[in-house]
C-alpha positions in Angstrom: -49.7 48.1 26.6 -53.2 48.1 25.2 -53.7 51.8 24.3 -52.0 53.1 21.2 -50.1 56.3 21.8 -49.2 58.4 18.7 -46.5 60.9 18.1 -49.1 63.6 18.2 -50.3 62.5 21.6 -46.7 62.5 22.9 -46.0 66.0 21.5 -49.0 67.4 23.2 -47.9 66.0 26.5 -44.3 67.2 26.0 -45.6 70.7 25.2 -47.5 70.8 28.5 -44.4 69.7 30.3 -42.4 72.4 28.6 -44.9 75.0 29.8 -44.9 73.6 33.3 -41.1 73.5 33.4 -40.8 77.0 32.0 -43.1 78.5 34.6 -41.8 76.5 37.6 -38.1 77.3 36.8 -38.8 80.9 35.9 -36.5 80.3 32.9 -35.7 82.9 30.3 -37.3 82.9 26.9 -34.2 81.7 25.1 -34.2 78.4 27.0 -37.9 77.8 26.4 -37.3 78.4 22.7 -34.6 75.7 22.8 -37.2 73.3 24.3 -39.7 74.0 21.6 -37.1 73.5 18.9 -36.5 70.1 20.4 -40.2 69.4 20.5 -40.4 70.0 16.7 -37.3 67.8 16.1 -38.7 65.0 18.2 -41.3 64.1 15.6 -38.8 63.5 12.7 -35.7 62.5 14.7 -34.6 58.8 14.2 -35.2 56.3 16.9 -32.3 53.8 17.1 -32.6 52.4 20.6 -31.9 48.6 20.5 -34.1 47.9 23.6 -36.8 50.5 24.0 -39.1 50.6 21.0 -40.6 53.9 19.8 -44.0 52.7 21.1 -42.4 52.0 24.6 -40.8 55.5 24.6 -44.1 57.1 23.8 -45.7 55.1 26.7 -43.0 56.4 29.1 -44.0 59.9 28.0 -47.7 59.5 28.1 -48.3 57.3 31.1 -46.2 58.5 34.0 -48.3 56.8 36.7 -46.9 59.2 39.2 -46.6 58.2 42.8 -46.5 60.8 45.6 -43.5 63.1 45.7 -42.8 65.4 48.7 -43.7 68.9 47.9 -40.9 70.5 50.0 -37.6 68.8 50.1 -35.1 70.9 52.0 -32.9 68.2 53.6 -32.1 64.5 53.7 -34.7 64.2 56.5 -37.5 65.2 54.2 -37.1 62.2 52.0 -39.5 59.2 52.2 -38.3 56.5 54.7 -37.5 54.0 52.0 -35.3 56.5 50.2 -33.5 57.4 53.4 -32.9 53.7 54.1 -31.5 53.4 50.6 -29.1 56.3 51.1 -28.0 54.7 54.3 -27.5 51.4 52.5 -25.3 53.0 49.9 -23.2 54.8 52.5 -24.3 58.3 51.3 -25.2 59.6 54.8 -21.7 58.7 56.0 -20.3 60.4 52.9 -22.3 63.6 53.7 -20.9 63.6 57.2 -17.3 63.1 56.2 -17.4 65.2 53.0 -19.5 68.2 54.1 -17.9 69.9 51.1 -20.9 69.2 48.9 -23.9 67.1 48.3 -26.7 67.7 45.8 -29.4 65.1 45.6 -31.9 65.2 42.7 -35.2 63.4 43.4 -36.8 63.6 40.0 -37.2 67.3 39.7 -36.3 68.3 43.3 -32.7 69.2 44.3 -31.2 69.2 47.8 -28.3 71.6 47.7 -25.6 72.0 50.4 -25.2 75.5 51.8 -21.5 74.9 52.2 -20.9 75.3 48.5 -22.1 78.9 48.7 -18.9 79.8 50.5 -16.8 78.1 47.8 -18.6 80.1 45.1 -16.7 83.2 46.4 -13.4 81.3 45.6 -14.4 80.5 42.0 -16.3 77.2 42.4 -19.8 77.3 41.2 -22.0 74.3 41.7 -25.7 75.0 41.1 -28.8 73.2 39.9 -28.8 73.7 36.2 -32.1 75.5 36.1 -30.7 78.1 38.6 -27.5 78.5 36.5 -29.7 79.3 33.5 -31.1 82.3 35.4 -27.9 83.4 37.2 -25.3 82.8 34.5 -27.1 82.9 31.2 -24.1 83.8 29.1 -22.0 80.9 30.3 -24.8 78.4 30.0 -25.7 79.7 26.5 -22.0 79.2 25.5 -22.0 75.6 26.5 -25.6 74.3 26.4 -26.2 71.7 23.7 -22.9 72.6 21.9 -21.6 69.0 21.7 -25.0 67.5 20.7 -27.4 68.0 17.8 -31.0 68.1 19.0 -32.2 66.0 16.1 -29.7 63.2 16.5 -32.3 60.9 17.9 -35.7 60.9 19.6 -34.0 60.5 23.0 -31.7 63.5 22.4 -34.7 65.6 21.3 -36.9 64.4 24.2 -34.2 65.1 26.7 -33.6 68.7 25.4 -37.4 69.4 25.4 -38.0 68.2 29.0 -34.6 68.3 30.7 -35.1 68.9 34.4 -32.5 69.3 37.2 -28.9 68.4 36.9 -25.8 70.3 37.9 -23.9 73.2 36.5 -20.2 73.0 37.6 -17.9 75.9 36.8 -14.3 76.0 38.1 -12.6 79.3 37.7 -9.0 79.5 36.3 -6.3 78.2 38.6 -8.7 76.8 41.3 -7.9 73.4 42.6 -10.8 71.9 44.5 -9.4 69.9 47.5 -12.5 67.7 48.1 -14.7 65.5 46.0 -18.1 66.9 44.9 -21.0 64.6 45.2 -24.2 64.5 43.1 -26.8 61.8 43.6 -29.9 61.1 41.4 -32.9 59.2 42.7 -36.0 58.2 40.8 -39.1 58.0 42.9 -41.9 58.3 40.3 -43.0 55.2 38.4 -42.5 55.4 34.6 -41.2 58.9 34.8 -38.4 59.9 32.4 -35.8 61.6 34.5 -33.6 63.9 32.3 -31.0 65.8 34.3 -28.6 68.1 32.3 -25.1 68.4 33.6 -22.7 71.1 32.3 -19.0 71.0 33.4 -16.7 73.9 32.6 -13.1 73.6 33.9 -11.1 76.7 33.1 -7.3 76.8 32.6 -5.1 74.9 35.2 -8.0 73.8 37.4 -8.5 70.5 39.3 -11.7 68.8 40.5 -13.3 65.4 41.2 -17.1 65.0 40.7 -18.8 61.8 41.9 -22.2 61.1 40.5 -24.4 58.4 42.0 -27.6 57.0 40.5 -30.1 54.7 42.0 -33.9 54.1 42.6 -36.0 52.8 45.4 -37.2 49.2 45.2 -40.9 50.0 45.0 -40.8 51.5 41.5 -41.8 49.8 38.2 -40.7 50.9 34.8 -38.5 54.0 34.7 -36.2 55.8 32.3 -33.1 57.7 33.3 -32.0 60.0 30.4 -29.1 62.2 31.5 -26.9 64.4 29.3 -23.4 65.6 30.3 -21.4 68.2 28.4 -17.9 68.8 29.7 -15.3 71.4 28.6 -11.7 71.2 29.8 -9.6 74.2 29.0 -5.8 74.2 28.7 -4.1 72.4 31.6 -7.4 71.5 33.4 -7.5 68.2 35.3 -10.8 66.6 36.1 -12.2 63.3 37.3 -15.8 62.1 36.9 -16.8 59.0 38.8 -20.2 57.6 38.1 -21.7 55.0 40.4 -24.8 53.3 39.2 -26.9 50.8 41.1 -30.2 50.6 39.3 -32.8 48.0 40.0 -34.0 45.6 37.3 -36.9 47.7 35.9 -34.9 50.9 35.1 -33.6 51.7 31.6 -30.5 54.1 31.6 -29.3 56.1 28.7 -26.3 58.1 29.7 -25.2 60.7 27.0 -21.7 62.1 27.8 -19.5 64.2 25.6 -16.4 66.2 26.4 -13.8 68.5 24.7 -10.3 68.1 26.2 -8.1 71.1 25.7 -4.4 71.5 25.2 -2.6 69.6 27.9 -5.8 68.9 29.8 -6.6 65.5 31.4 -10.0 63.9 32.0 -10.5 60.5 33.8 -14.0 59.2 33.6 -14.8 56.0 35.6 -18.2 54.4 35.5 -19.1 51.7 38.0 -22.3 49.8 37.1 -23.4 47.4 39.8 -27.2 47.0 39.5 -29.4 44.6 37.6 -31.1 47.3 35.6 -33.2 46.5 32.5 -30.8 48.1 30.1 -27.9 50.6 29.8 -27.0 52.0 26.4 -24.4 54.7 26.0 -22.1 56.1 23.3 -19.9 58.8 24.8 -17.6 61.0 22.6 -14.4 62.8 23.4 -12.4 65.3 21.3 -8.8 65.6 22.5 -6.5 68.5 21.7 -2.7 68.8 21.6 -1.1 66.7 24.5 -4.5 66.2 26.0 -5.5 62.9 27.6 -8.7 61.1 28.3 -9.1 57.9 30.1 -12.4 55.8 30.2 -12.7 53.1 32.8 -15.8 51.0 32.8 -16.5 48.5 35.6 -19.6 46.4 35.0 -21.4 43.8 37.1 -24.1 42.3 34.9 -26.9 40.5 36.8 -30.2 38.7 35.9 -31.1 39.7 32.3 -29.4 43.1 32.4 -28.5 44.3 28.8 -25.5 46.6 28.6 -24.2 48.2 25.3 -21.6 50.8 26.0 -19.4 52.6 23.4 -16.8 55.3 23.7 -15.4 57.3 20.7 -12.2 59.3 21.0 -11.0 61.7 18.4 -7.3 62.5 18.9 -7.2 65.8 17.1 -4.0 67.4 18.5 -0.4 66.5 18.3 0.6 64.2 21.1 -3.0 63.5 22.2 -3.7 60.3 24.0 -6.5 58.1 25.2 -7.3 54.8 27.0 -10.7 53.0 26.9 -10.6 50.2 29.4 -13.4 48.0 30.7 -13.7 45.0 33.1 -17.0 43.1 33.3 -18.3 40.4 35.6 -21.3 38.8 33.8 -23.7 36.7 35.7 -27.0 34.9 35.2 -28.5 35.6 31.7 -27.1 39.2 31.3 -25.5 40.5 28.2 -22.6 43.0 28.0 -21.4 44.6 24.8 -18.5 47.0 24.6 -17.7 49.2 21.5 -14.6 51.4 21.7 -13.3 53.5 18.8 -10.2 55.5 18.9 -9.5 57.7 15.8 -6.0 59.3 15.4 -6.1 62.5 13.5 -2.8 64.1 14.4 0.9 63.1 14.6 2.4 61.3 17.7 -1.0 60.4 19.0 -1.5 57.2 21.0 -4.5 55.2 22.1 -5.3 51.8 23.7 -8.5 49.8 24.1 -8.7 46.9 26.5 -11.7 44.7 27.5 -11.6 42.0 30.1 -14.6 39.9 31.0 -15.3 37.2 33.6 -18.2 34.9 32.7 -20.0 33.5 35.8 -22.7 31.6 34.0 -23.1 29.5 30.9 -26.0 31.8 29.9 -24.0 35.0 30.2 -22.9 36.8 27.0 -20.0 39.1 26.3 -19.3 40.8 23.0 -16.5 43.3 22.3 -15.9 45.4 19.2 -12.7 47.5 19.3 -12.1 50.0 16.5 -8.8 51.7 15.7 -8.7 54.3 12.9 -5.5 56.2 12.0 -5.3 59.1 9.5 -1.6 59.7 10.2 1.6 57.5 9.8 3.1 57.7 13.3 0.1 57.0 15.6 0.4 54.3 18.2 -2.9 52.5 18.5 -3.5 49.1 20.1 -6.2 46.9 21.6 -6.6 43.7 23.7 -9.5 41.6 24.9 -9.8 38.6 27.2 -13.0 36.7 28.0 -13.0 33.7 30.3 -14.3 32.0 33.4 -12.9 31.4 36.8 -10.3 28.7 36.6 -10.9 25.6 38.7 -7.3 25.6 39.9 -7.8 29.2 41.3 -10.8 28.0 43.3 -9.0 24.9 44.4 -6.0 26.9 45.6 -8.1 29.3 47.7 -10.3 26.5 49.1 -7.3 24.6 50.1 -6.3 27.6 52.2 -9.6 27.3 54.2 -12.1 29.4 52.1 -15.4 27.9 51.1 -16.3 28.1 47.4 -18.5 31.2 47.8 -15.8 33.2 49.7 -13.2 32.1 47.2 -15.3 33.2 44.3 -16.0 36.6 45.9 -12.2 37.1 46.4 -11.4 36.3 42.8 -14.1 38.6 41.5 -13.0 41.5 43.7 -9.4 40.9 42.7 -10.4 41.0 39.1 -12.1 44.4 39.4 -9.8 46.0 42.0 -7.2 47.6 39.6 -9.9 50.0 38.3 -11.2 51.0 41.7 -8.0 52.8 42.8 -9.4 56.4 42.5 -12.7 55.8 44.3 -13.1 57.2 47.8 -13.0 54.6 50.6 -16.6 55.0 51.6 -17.8 54.1 48.2 -15.2 51.4 47.8 -16.5 49.6 50.9 -20.0 49.7 49.6 -19.0 48.5 46.1 -17.2 45.5 47.7 -20.4 44.7 49.7 -22.5 44.8 46.6 -20.1 42.5 44.7 -20.2 40.1 47.6 -24.0 40.0 47.7 -24.2 39.6 43.9 -21.8 36.7 43.8 -23.5 34.9 46.6 -27.0 35.5 45.0 -28.1 37.9 47.7 -29.1 40.8 45.4 
């Protein structure tokens, strides 16, 4: 980067983006005011990213180097050929055919929305692009938008709030149990564009749902930043699953920001599968758990090339009998680095929490670090942690090879067996694709 970009330059660009987004989305004045408050916070907010410097962030903002984007996207067929091929490769087209119950695809700022969901809206299931929800359900959005985050927490938080575009608003009315998985896919197709979808999940009392979020980017892109924010609210007795499937190429930086409030007796299972060789992935989700509530974080990581991953997860067990598990399994290859930081804080009696981290090192240059944190403010909390880091044992390879497998196939089988316990809740179509990607990565075919 030869040209120096100042905060003043970036703020001017962000202001233009705010005006453009406000007009294009026909958004109400109250949302535009939130964007401008974020713009003012951006200047003084701290920048703590360990990989992207402030100078690089400003470059992302100021130099989008935009490639062509289709003006009218109404169906999968309107996507560029390389993107359609990517969807086919990931099995998404097959998923759409089998699960016609809902597919929303965000390509930067464009959203493909399945008409089928309009029928389910009459039953109490609302799945809308977030910008449309701002217009149609302003009171519900106001109640939940940016309530679990502070806009001035960091430059990335402020930047997201100022220029958020796209995302999904999911609202499940009391008592409704959604019998099919809901699918949401994000695709970056503009070079050096900061994509900032905002996701709001509201699950009322005694509801059930499963949202699957897929993230990827076509191979022709250069440096890109994916900056999503998810706010989830689970009311009493609600049960929800969020499965995030990430397959980013090596030039994409991802910064997932997820926070959730888990109500009395509610359950939230959040599984993240990261398979790509992206540049970096930094996240620090936070969860507040009420009486007898339960949250489970499952992280599955396949680190390739020089991928740098630093994922946290903070749970605050605030109600009697609240519980939480933070579990991760990582397969670390090449020169990649994986860091896991889990913190469970017990604040009420009879709470229980467990942190586990298992890693399989596939290279002498691969690095794994784990930092579990257990904090108890009560006498009878049950908190524990375990960690195991190692390599494939020679006797395991020898045994499988003595049964007729070559070394590559034997290694693939061991890696898949290592990860398999955490893949139990993923639909078969995705499971097949995940196994294919693991096989390719282990054999060096990625």
